[in-house]
C-alpha positions as a Python dict, from the first residue, in 0.01 Angstrom:
ca = {
    (1, 'M'): (0, 0, 0),
    (2, 'A'): (17, -373, -65),
    (3, 'Y'): (-218, -605, 115),
    (4, 'Q'): (-258, -979, 142),
    (5, 'K'): (-575, -1128, 2),
    (6, 'L'): (-740, -1332, 276),
    (7, 'Q'): (-957, -1560, 63),
    (8, 'A'): (-873, -1765, -242),
    (9, 'G'): (-1109, -1810, -533),
    (10, 'R'): (-902, -2074, -715),
    (11, 'A'): (-664, -2353, -615),
    (12, 'A'): (-443, -2609, -790),
    (13, 'A'): (-185, -2869, -690),
    (14, 'V'): (177, -2760, -740),
    (15, 'T'): (436, -2976, -912),
    (16, 'P'): (780, -2836, -825),
    (17, 'S'): (984, -2743, -1132),
    (18, 'N'): (1310, -2564, -1197),
    (19, 'T'): (1178, -2425, -1526),
    (20, 'D'): (797, -2390, -1517),
    (21, 'D'): (615, -2104, -1346),
    (22, 'I'): (291, -2168, -1158),
    (23, 'F'): (7, -2033, -1370),
    (24, 'P'): (-350, -1987, -1255),
    (25, 'P'): (-621, -2212, -1396),
    (26, 'N'): (-786, -2108, -1723),
    (27, 'N'): (-480, -1902, -1828),
    (28, 'G'): (-564, -1624, -1584),
    (29, 'E'): (-335, -1328, -1529),
    (30, 'D'): (-13, -1436, -1358),
    (31, 'L'): (24, -1224, -1047),
    (32, 'G'): (182, -1504, -848),
    (33, 'C'): (12, -1709, -581),
    (34, 'V'): (30, -1789, -212),
    (35, 'L'): (79, -2149, -107),
    (36, 'Y'): (-63, -2405, 131),
    (37, 'V'): (205, -2654, 244),
    (38, 'G'): (47, -2986, 339),
    (39, 'T'): (365, -3168, 441),
    (40, 'G'): (635, -2948, 588),
    (41, 'G'): (1003, -2920, 501),
    (42, 'T'): (1228, -2689, 304),
    (43, 'L'): (1053, -2464, 53),
    (44, 'S'): (1269, -2329, -229),
    (45, 'V'): (1082, -2066, -431),
    (46, 'Q'): (1105, -1778, -672),
    (47, 'T'): (898, -1478, -566),
    (48, 'V'): (701, -1263, -809),
    (49, 'G'): (979, -1006, -770),
    (50, 'G'): (1233, -1259, -903),
    (51, 'D'): (1405, -1339, -572),
    (52, 'N'): (1519, -1699, -522),
    (53, 'V'): (1473, -1785, -155),
    (54, 'V'): (1495, -2101, 57),
    (55, 'F'): (1268, -2120, 362),
    (56, 'Q'): (1380, -2381, 614),
    (57, 'S'): (1154, -2588, 842),
    (58, 'V'): (817, -2477, 703),
    (59, 'P'): (564, -2661, 923),
    (60, 'S'): (298, -2896, 787),
    (61, 'G'): (-41, -2731, 737),
    (62, 'T'): (106, -2385, 677),
    (63, 'F'): (-46, -2111, 463),
    (64, 'F'): (260, -1948, 309),
    (65, 'P'): (190, -1573, 261),
    (66, 'V'): (461, -1499, 5),
    (67, 'M'): (364, -1420, -355),
    (68, 'V'): (533, -1704, -543),
    (69, 'R'): (592, -1764, -912),
    (70, 'K'): (786, -2094, -895),
    (71, 'V'): (849, -2380, -648),
    (72, 'Y'): (1185, -2544, -715),
    (73, 'T'): (1252, -2920, -709),
    (74, 'A'): (1504, -2869, -425),
    (75, 'S'): (1201, -2827, -196),
    (76, 'T'): (1145, -3112, 48),
    (77, 'A'): (800, -2983, 144),
    (78, 'S'): (519, -3158, -43),
    (79, 'N'): (143, -3165, -93),
    (80, 'I'): (166, -2800, -195),
    (81, 'V'): (-141, -2616, -322),
    (82, 'A'): (-132, -2282, -507),
    (83, 'L'): (-404, -2034, -410),
    (84, 'W'): (-525, -1735, -612),
}
């Protein structure tokens, strides 16, 4: 059974990219990450399962509990932080 980790041990700012995956600091194992969205808007992501999804109207200050591999440049949300 899958579960969501409730605490993060690492964090890094996210720069949206259509090509680059989000990798954990220090070249850790890439199992995806959850996100904190500082400034709300549209969030266009690729999940760890390879699904490309657009989430509309994500509020500011939201912890985004989807395991994400990539945040696309089409996102209007900003001040995004990856959490592992």
